[in-house]
N, C-alpha and C positions, 0 to 999 in steps of 0.2 A: 690295166698299168696305171701307177702313181709314181708321182715324183713332187717333193716336196707338199704334200697333201693336195696335189692335184689327181684327178683319177677321171678315165672316160668310163661313162657308164651308158648302157642300152637302155634305150626306153620300151616298157611293154605297158599294153593297155591303151584305152582310150580317152582317159579322165582329164588329159592335158591337152587334149585336139582343140584348134589347129596349132598351138604354139610347140606341143611336142607330140609328135606321131609314133605309134610302133616302128621300131626300127632305127629312130634317130639317135646320135649318140650324142649326150651333153657331157661338157666338161663341168667337174664339181670341185670344190674346194673343202675337203674335209676338216680344214681347220676352223671353219666359219659354223659354228653350230648354235648360235643364237638368232631369233628370229628379228633382230633388229640391224638395219631397217627390213621392213618387210620384203619378201620376195618368193622365189621359187626355191625350194630346198627338197632334198631326200629324206623323208622321216620315216621313223618305224613306229606306226600307230599302235601297236598291240597285236596285230594282225600279219603285217609284212611291210615291206619297205614301199614306198610310194613316192611319185614327184608331186607336191602340193605346192599352191601359193599359201604362206604361212604368214601370219600375223599375230601378234602379241595384243590382247584384248586390254585397251588403256584402263587402269586402276583397278584391274581385277585382283581379289584376294581370297584366296592365294590365285596366284599368275596362272592366266589360261591363255590357250593359243586357238585361233580359228584356222581350220583347214579347208582350202577352197579348191574346185577344180575349175579350170577353165572352161569345159564342155558342161553346158547346162544341163547336159542330161544327168549329170552327177550332183549330190547335194553337197550343201556345206556342214561341216560340223564342228565342234569344239571338243577340247581336252585339257585337262591340268597341264601345264608347263611340263611337269614332272613325268608323265604319261607318254608325251609324245616325243619321244628321243629324235633330236635332229642330228641326222648323220652328216649332212654336207650342204651349201649353199650351190645352187646350179650359176655358174657364171659365163657359161657359153655354149653355143650348140654348133656341132660339127655339121659343115654344109657341105654335100659332095656337088662337085660341079661337072 
């Protein structure tokens, strides 16, 4: 569902555990597509959509971004900013009680 750029997205995969687990629902803002400040984003990395911690690499020319998983079993990688399409910033996590 979406309202004013906000959407609920269901997490798949384990690369962002323990912050975001499979089945969790996160609130994202689709109007926020620049990696400043650094944080968790939904990104199209050329293969599919993923939640990653994204930061702009300072003074990179052309601009590059670093994509990091919270789960240490997954690696960190870099992409030119133009190749990593940022779809939305993660702004919250739905907690069932």
